[in-house]
Kinemage of the C-alpha trace (Angstrom):
@kinemage 1
@onewidth
@group {chain A} dominant
@subgroup {mainchain}
@vectorlist {calphas} color= white
{ca met a 1} P -32.718 34.939 -34.446
{ca gly a 2} L -36.347 35.693 -33.413
{ca lys a 3} L -37.982 35.018 -29.949
{ca lys a 4} L -40.316 32.254 -31.551
{ca thr a 5} L -37.416 30.477 -32.958
{ca ile a 6} L -35.380 30.489 -29.647
{ca leu a 7} L -38.567 29.136 -27.704
{ca ala a 8} L -38.973 26.521 -30.191
{ca ile a 9} L -35.405 25.367 -29.710
{ca ile a 10} L -35.488 25.406 -26.072
{ca gly a 11} L -38.590 23.329 -26.457
{ca cys a 12} L -37.051 20.633 -28.663
{ca ile a 13} L -34.308 20.443 -26.223
{ca ala a 14} L -36.645 19.881 -23.326
{ca val a 15} L -38.154 17.130 -25.360
{ca val a 16} L -35.110 15.371 -26.311
{ca thr a 17} L -33.757 15.557 -22.606
{ca cys a 18} L -36.981 14.549 -21.094
{ca cys a 19} L -37.011 11.538 -23.553
{ca his a 20} L -33.317 10.706 -22.881
{ca gly a 21} L -33.722 10.825 -19.127
{ca ala a 22} L -36.712 8.752 -19.218
{ca gly a 23} L -34.748 5.980 -21.051
{ca arg a 24} L -32.099 6.151 -18.671
{ca glu a 25} L -34.336 5.822 -15.851
{ca asp a 26} L -35.144 2.562 -16.966
{ca ile a 27} L -31.647 1.023 -17.029
{ca asp a 28} L -30.546 -1.062 -14.192
{ca trp a 29} L -27.039 0.123 -13.891
{ca glu a 30} L -26.394 -2.501 -11.154
{ca lys a 31} L -27.357 -5.327 -13.035
{ca lys a 32} L -25.036 -4.166 -15.879
{ca asp a 33} L -22.161 -3.504 -13.770
{ca arg a 34} L -22.504 -7.255 -12.622
{ca glu a 35} L -22.769 -8.329 -16.166
{ca phe a 36} L -19.693 -6.553 -17.084
{ca glu a 37} L -17.931 -7.775 -14.016
{ca glu a 38} L -18.850 -11.334 -14.785
{ca lys a 39} L -17.638 -10.782 -18.516
{ca met a 40} L -14.335 -9.562 -17.308
{ca ile a 41} L -14.013 -12.644 -14.886
{ca lys a 42} L -14.757 -15.260 -17.695
{ca arg a 43} L -12.268 -13.521 -20.084
{ca arg a 44} L -9.738 -13.481 -17.012
{ca asn a 45} L -8.877 -10.161 -18.325
{ca pro a 46} L -5.529 -8.959 -16.736
{ca tyr a 47} L -6.329 -5.439 -16.419
{ca phe a 48} L -9.427 -5.772 -14.217
{ca phe a 49} L -7.629 -8.716 -12.412
{ca tyr a 50} L -4.906 -6.057 -11.626
{ca asn a 51} L -7.482 -3.722 -10.343
{ca ala a 52} L -8.954 -6.419 -8.070
{ca ile a 53} L -5.617 -6.973 -6.603
{ca tyr a 54} L -4.796 -3.345 -6.236
{ca asn a 55} L -8.126 -2.704 -4.502
{ca glu a 56} L -7.380 -5.719 -2.279
{ca asp a 57} L -10.898 -7.154 -3.060
{ca val a 58} L -10.411 -10.625 -1.733
{ca asn a 59} L -13.636 -12.305 -3.055
{ca leu a 60} L -13.196 -10.799 -6.599
{ca val a 61} L -9.438 -12.138 -6.723
{ca lys a 62} L -10.883 -15.365 -5.728
{ca lys a 63} L -13.246 -15.186 -8.658
{ca tyr a 64} L -10.631 -14.456 -11.256
{ca leu a 65} L -8.492 -17.391 -10.018
{ca glu a 66} L -11.354 -19.670 -9.929
{ca ala a 67} L -11.874 -18.852 -13.544
{ca gly a 68} L -8.373 -19.352 -14.494
{ca ala a 69} L -6.626 -16.126 -14.298
{ca asp a 70} L -2.619 -16.574 -14.238
{ca pro a 71} L -1.466 -15.845 -10.641
{ca asn a 72} L 1.736 -14.589 -12.175
{ca arg a 73} L 0.559 -11.922 -14.552
{ca cys a 74} L -1.677 -8.855 -14.458
{ca arg a 75} L -1.633 -5.840 -16.175
{ca gly a 76} L -1.508 -2.381 -14.608
{ca glu a 77} L -0.581 1.135 -15.703
{ca asn a 78} L 3.223 1.061 -15.134
{ca gly a 79} L 4.450 -1.807 -17.353
{ca trp a 80} L 6.827 -4.261 -15.377
{ca val a 81} L 5.942 -2.592 -12.102
{ca asp a 82} L 2.314 -3.462 -12.189
{ca ser a 83} L 2.369 -6.890 -13.950
{ca asn a 84} L 3.074 -9.356 -11.128
{ca pro a 85} L 0.057 -9.894 -8.949
{ca leu a 86} L 2.496 -10.564 -5.699
{ca lys a 87} L 4.340 -7.655 -6.346
{ca val a 88} L 1.333 -5.458 -6.641
{ca val a 89} L -0.323 -6.675 -3.301
{ca thr a 90} L 3.091 -6.703 -1.450
{ca glu a 91} L 3.471 -3.037 -2.068
{ca gly a 92} L -0.338 -2.606 -1.338
{ca phe a 93} L -1.666 0.366 0.224
{ca phe a 94} L -3.841 -1.514 2.729
{ca asn a 95} L -2.886 -0.377 6.463
{ca thr a 96} L -3.882 -1.485 9.841
{ca tyr a 97} L -2.198 1.756 10.972
{ca asp a 98} L -5.605 3.499 10.382
{ca tyr a 99} L -6.160 2.731 13.896
{ca arg a 100} L -8.664 5.423 13.977
{ca asn a 101} L -11.271 2.843 12.685
{ca gln a 102} L -10.053 -0.100 14.504
{ca lys a 103} L -12.213 -2.668 12.353
{ca pro a 104} L -11.587 -6.330 13.880
{ca glu a 105} L -10.969 -8.175 10.509
{ca val a 106} L -8.430 -5.459 9.528
{ca met a 107} L -6.412 -5.771 12.879
{ca ser a 108} L -5.892 -9.642 12.280
{ca glu a 109} L -4.132 -11.798 9.868
{ca thr a 110} L -7.422 -12.277 7.794
{ca ala a 111} L -6.679 -8.721 6.538
{ca pro a 112} L -6.955 -8.658 2.845
{ca asp a 113} L -3.488 -8.412 1.709
{ca ala a 114} L -2.434 -11.526 3.617
{ca ala a 115} L -5.468 -13.030 2.171
{ca ile a 116} L -4.535 -12.397 -1.240
{ca ile a 117} L -1.216 -13.564 -1.009
{ca arg a 118} L -2.528 -16.858 0.327
{ca leu a 119} L -4.727 -17.198 -2.583
{ca leu a 120} L -2.089 -16.282 -5.153
{ca ala a 121} L 0.396 -18.711 -3.677
{ca ala a 122} L -2.568 -21.466 -3.464
{ca ala a 123} L -3.015 -20.867 -7.094
{ca gly a 124} L 0.359 -21.420 -8.092
{ca ala a 125} L 1.918 -17.995 -8.004
{ca asp a 126} L 5.891 -17.941 -7.811
{ca val a 127} L 6.811 -16.786 -4.612
{ca asn a 128} L 10.491 -16.486 -5.174
{ca arg a 129} L 9.998 -14.814 -8.630
{ca leu a 130} L 11.253 -11.359 -6.909
{ca pro a 131} L 12.737 -10.765 -3.479
{ca tyr a 132} L 8.948 -10.003 -2.073
{ca val a 133} L 10.132 -10.169 1.415
{ca trp a 134} L 13.158 -7.789 0.813
{ca asp a 135} L 10.655 -5.374 -0.931
{ca arg a 136} L 8.395 -5.124 2.042
{ca val a 137} L 11.294 -4.650 4.670
{ca tyr a 138} L 12.997 -2.070 2.521
{ca arg a 139} L 9.826 -0.031 1.459
{ca trp a 140} L 8.275 0.025 4.734
{ca gly a 141} L 10.185 2.180 7.126
{ca arg a 142} L 13.874 2.019 6.232
{ca lys a 143} L 14.477 5.875 6.107
{ca asn a 144} L 14.450 7.393 9.803
{ca asn a 145} L 12.765 4.150 10.936
{ca gly a 146} L 9.628 4.870 9.201
{ca tyr a 147} L 8.727 8.035 11.172
{ca lys a 148} L 9.325 10.200 8.238
{ca leu a 149} L 6.823 8.341 6.200
{ca ile a 150} L 4.279 8.574 8.819
{ca ile a 151} L 4.866 12.413 9.559
{ca asp a 152} L 4.526 13.254 5.914
{ca gln a 153} L 1.464 11.483 5.483
{ca arg a 154} L -0.143 13.097 8.671
{ca lys a 155} L 0.896 16.485 7.378
{ca phe a 156} L -0.826 15.561 4.055
{ca glu a 157} L -3.959 14.494 5.708
{ca gly a 158} L -3.719 17.491 8.323
{ca leu a 159} L -3.619 15.393 11.247
{ca pro a 160} L -2.061 16.197 14.852
{ca leu a 161} L 1.697 15.346 14.901
{ca asp a 162} L 1.739 14.832 18.694
{ca pro a 163} L 4.303 12.063 19.854
{ca val a 164} L 1.540 9.588 21.268
{ca ser a 165} L -0.370 9.349 17.865
{ca ile a 166} L 2.834 8.834 15.897
{ca gln a 167} L 4.070 6.242 18.184
{ca ile a 168} L 0.553 4.456 17.846
{ca glu a 169} L 0.579 4.723 14.329
{ca met a 170} L 4.292 3.718 13.962
{ca glu a 171} L 3.510 0.489 16.077
{ca thr a 172} L 0.664 -0.607 14.081
{ca his a 173} L 2.887 0.649 11.053
{ca val a 174} L 5.362 -2.253 11.866
{ca arg a 175} L 2.494 -4.645 12.432
{ca asp a 176} L 0.869 -4.039 9.182
{ca ala a 177} L 4.415 -4.762 7.494
{ca asn a 178} L 4.996 -8.059 9.516
{ca arg a 179} L 1.545 -9.267 8.578
{ca val a 180} L 2.207 -9.136 4.893
{ca ile a 181} L 6.023 -10.477 5.626
{ca ala a 182} L 4.588 -13.452 7.615
{ca ala a 183} L 2.386 -14.347 4.805
{ca leu a 184} L 5.017 -14.279 2.096
{ca leu a 185} L 7.238 -16.381 4.538
{ca glu a 186} L 4.467 -18.950 5.250
{ca ala a 187} L 3.892 -19.238 1.524
{ca gly a 188} L 7.680 -20.164 1.077
{ca ala a 189} L 9.023 -17.066 -0.188
{ca asp a 190} L 12.859 -16.871 0.377
{ca pro a 191} L 13.838 -14.768 3.318
{ca asp a 192} L 17.532 -14.504 1.885
{ca lys a 193} L 16.799 -13.722 -1.761
{ca pro a 194} L 18.802 -10.211 -2.150
{ca gly a 195} L 16.914 -7.081 -3.125
{ca his a 196} L 18.204 -3.794 -4.631
{ca pro a 197} L 15.962 -0.620 -4.307
{ca phe a 198} L 16.394 0.319 -8.256
{ca pro a 199} L 14.106 -2.191 -9.550
{ca phe a 200} L 11.679 -1.441 -7.044
{ca gly a 201} L 11.970 2.340 -7.299
{ca tyr a 202} L 10.089 5.160 -9.383
{ca asp a 203} L 12.974 5.698 -11.870
{ca trp a 204} L 11.494 6.242 -15.504
{ca lys a 205} L 13.532 3.449 -16.833
{ca val a 206} L 11.596 0.889 -14.093
{ca pro a 207} L 8.417 0.400 -16.428
{ca phe a 208} L 10.963 -1.134 -19.221
{ca leu a 209} L 12.699 -3.437 -16.731
{ca thr a 210} L 12.213 -7.311 -17.140
{ca asp a 211} L 12.432 -10.144 -14.565
{ca lys a 212} L 15.755 -11.022 -15.943
{ca lys a 213} L 17.163 -7.421 -16.155
{ca ala a 214} L 15.897 -6.832 -12.312
{ca asn a 215} L 17.312 -9.862 -10.799
{ca lys a 216} L 20.864 -8.735 -11.980
{ca tyr a 217} L 20.433 -5.921 -9.685
{ca phe a 218} L 19.157 -8.100 -6.943
{ca met a 219} L 22.003 -10.353 -7.118
{ca glu a 220} L 24.139 -7.379 -5.918
{ca gly a 221} L 21.705 -6.095 -3.159
{ca thr a 222} L 21.226 -6.807 0.468
{ca arg a 223} L 19.244 -9.487 2.542
{ca ala a 224} L 16.026 -8.607 4.197
{ca ile a 225} L 17.338 -9.525 7.885
{ca asn a 226} L 19.879 -6.799 7.692
{ca glu a 227} L 17.729 -4.282 6.139
{ca ala a 228} L 15.446 -4.814 9.132
{ca ile a 229} L 18.315 -4.724 11.443
{ca glu a 230} L 19.662 -1.550 10.071
{ca lys a 231} L 16.221 0.250 10.961
{ca gly a 232} L 16.636 -0.306 14.734
{ca met a 233} L 14.916 -1.591 17.751
{ca gln a 234} L 11.581 0.104 16.593
{ca trp a 235} L 11.441 -2.810 14.106
{ca glu a 236} L 12.829 -5.325 16.564
{ca ser a 237} L 9.574 -7.665 16.190
{ca gln a 238} L 10.382 -7.435 12.269
{ca val a 239} L 14.126 -8.799 12.960
{ca asp a 240} L 12.761 -11.442 15.372
{ca leu a 241} L 10.056 -12.794 12.696
{ca leu a 242} L 12.963 -12.870 10.069
{ca leu a 243} L 15.110 -14.750 12.349
{ca gln a 244} L 12.624 -17.545 12.352
{ca tyr a 245} L 13.243 -18.270 8.839
{ca thr a 246} L 17.102 -17.156 8.396
{ca lys a 247} L 20.282 -16.783 10.249
{ca leu a 248} L 22.612 -13.817 10.766
{ca asp a 249} L 25.768 -13.099 8.953
{ca glu a 250} L 28.864 -10.725 9.352
{ca glu a 251} L 26.874 -8.171 7.562
{ca ser a 252} L 24.506 -8.167 10.357
{ca leu a 253} L 26.720 -6.874 12.752
{ca lys a 254} L 27.740 -3.968 10.328
{ca ala a 255} L 23.983 -3.529 9.908
{ca ala a 256} L 23.381 -3.228 13.581
{ca glu a 257} L 26.343 -0.529 13.675
{ca arg a 258} L 24.520 1.466 10.858
{ca ser a 259} L 21.422 1.504 12.992
{ca lys a 260} L 23.386 3.685 15.561
{ca asp a 261} L 20.906 2.097 17.997
{ca pro a 262} L 22.728 0.760 21.143
{ca ala a 263} L 20.173 -1.622 21.955
{ca met a 264} L 20.057 -3.251 18.544
{ca ile a 265} L 23.717 -3.272 18.357
{ca glu a 266} L 23.983 -5.484 21.840
{ca lys a 267} L 20.983 -7.563 20.773
{ca ile a 268} L 22.585 -8.619 17.396
{ca thr a 269} L 26.111 -8.803 19.008
{ca lys a 270} L 24.636 -11.505 21.645
{ca leu a 271} L 22.585 -13.297 18.842
{ca trp a 272} L 25.794 -13.509 16.693
{ca glu a 273} L 27.844 -14.981 19.681
{ca ile a 274} L 24.858 -17.449 20.404
{ca gln a 275} L 24.552 -18.461 16.777
{ca glu a 276} L 28.419 -18.997 16.455
{ca gly a 277} L 28.667 -20.972 19.632
{ca arg a 278} L 30.713 -18.343 21.576
{ca ser a 279} L 30.210 -17.125 25.108
{ca val a 280} L 28.010 -14.396 25.795
{ca asn a 281} L 29.126 -11.920 28.401
């Protein structure tokens, strides 16, 4: 290929690129994004509804619901796991335990996860379709009282592992879980609907479950109050929150023993005696 030919080709590429670029500069991309979003809202698109919930965009979720989106249905990437709006927000990733930013709107009940739960419930979401309360209790902090999850995350982010920072994060981690649980309970979710880890797990079979099959597992599961008790005194406020809506049973005493936390064992034993009308030493 001669030198003139190469220069001619380069010239043509430059002209095409220039023209193409000039055309792109005239496009109002923000306007196009708004138009696309409005179109998806109007169509009540279940995939983009899922994205709004997953990203905890309160205003966008509200728009979808006002447009008539089904509060009991969305469509994520993992089949049954991501087909339920309340389940998506209950297992959400919005966390107050990022105490390094301390945003006032984040540290209150106006946080987006709680707000979205209220919006979905007001729009007619079935708050007892699944054991949402159990899910939040079990998922957030059962193993090693939540410390392992926090330590693993801080290691991943390269953050210091000093006891003070971990304790502060743990305390706000508890508050984060309790805020969502409180929103669910206030919306009428049954605190005693038993739960089971398999349907809420990451097994490859989970995306192919149905509510009917999942509930077969749940019927053989545990109560949220006993899962909270087993986590120990670090989660005392969660136990107290749940006891506003439910009662202890004999399994509660066993859960306290499994916690291996003397203070929790003492607390539950005394509460059980009071509940059963027995004398407290």
